[in-house]
N, C-alpha and C positions, 0 to 999 in steps of 0.2 A: 521376522516379518510373518504375518499371518497370510494364509492363502487368500483371504478376502482382500487384503491390502494389495497383493500382487494382481488380483483380478481388476481391482479399481485402477491401478496404474496402467494396466494393459488397455482397458477401456478408454482411459484418458489419452494415451498415446495413439490409439486407433482413431479417435476423434480428431486429434491434431493432424494425423496423417491424411485423413479424408479431406480436411479443410485446406491443407497445404498442397496436396497433389491434385492436379487437374487433369482433365481428359485432353489428350493431344489429338493428332490426326489419326484416323482409323481406329478409334477407341483404345489407343495406347495411353498408358499413364505417363504423364510428363511433369516435369518440375519447371515452372516458369516464374521464378522469383528473382528479384534483383539481388546481387551479391551483397551490396551494402546493407540492405534490409535484413538479410539472414545473419550477417555478422553483428549488426546492432542487436538483433533478438538474442543471439547467443551471449553477447556481452551483458545484456540486461538480465538474462536468466542467471548467469554466473554471479553478477553483483547482488542480485536478490538472494541467492543461496548463501553467499558470504555474509550478507547483512543479517539473515535469519540465524546463522550459526553464532555470529558475534553477539546478537541481542540475547540469544539463549544463554551464552556464557555470562554476559553481563547480568542477566536476571538471576542466575544461580549465585553470583558473587554478592549481589546487593539485595539484602532483605529489608523491606520497609513495612511499616504498619499502615493500615488504611487511615488511621487517625492522623498520621503525619501528612499524608497526601491531602486530606481534607483541610488541614490547617494551612498548608501551603496555598491551596486553591482559595481558601477564605482570605488569606493575606493579600493575594493578588487582586481579588475582587474588591476588597476593602480599599486598597490603594487606588484602584481605578475609579471607584465610586466616590471617594473623598475628594479627588481632584476634579470632579464634575464631568468626567468623560465616560460615564457609564453608557455603553452602547446597547446593553442588553435590557435595560429597564424602561427608560423613558427618554424622549428627545428633549424634554424641558431642561435637562441638566447641561445642555451644550452651552459653551461660552461663545462660540462663533455663530453667526447667523446661518440658518439653513439655506435661505435664498439670498444670493448676493445682489 
């Protein structure tokens, strides 16, 4: 880790601390948060971290070309367009009436 990344993390954590901690009585710092909200936030952060790690592992294991991705997208678009359900081009291709 570079010193700049450590400084960036500290600035982020200080900003989170400022927004979470509020002033109590007599200018004391207090924490007034519901326990469920804190637990949900911790769970969401853990799940996001696990998802990031798993997606990184998946991206390292699966190599694809840009041409393959474009061909898959083109196939889905062509299937959607040929059935007359193209929502991205024009509403004239709809089979059902717009107004009932």
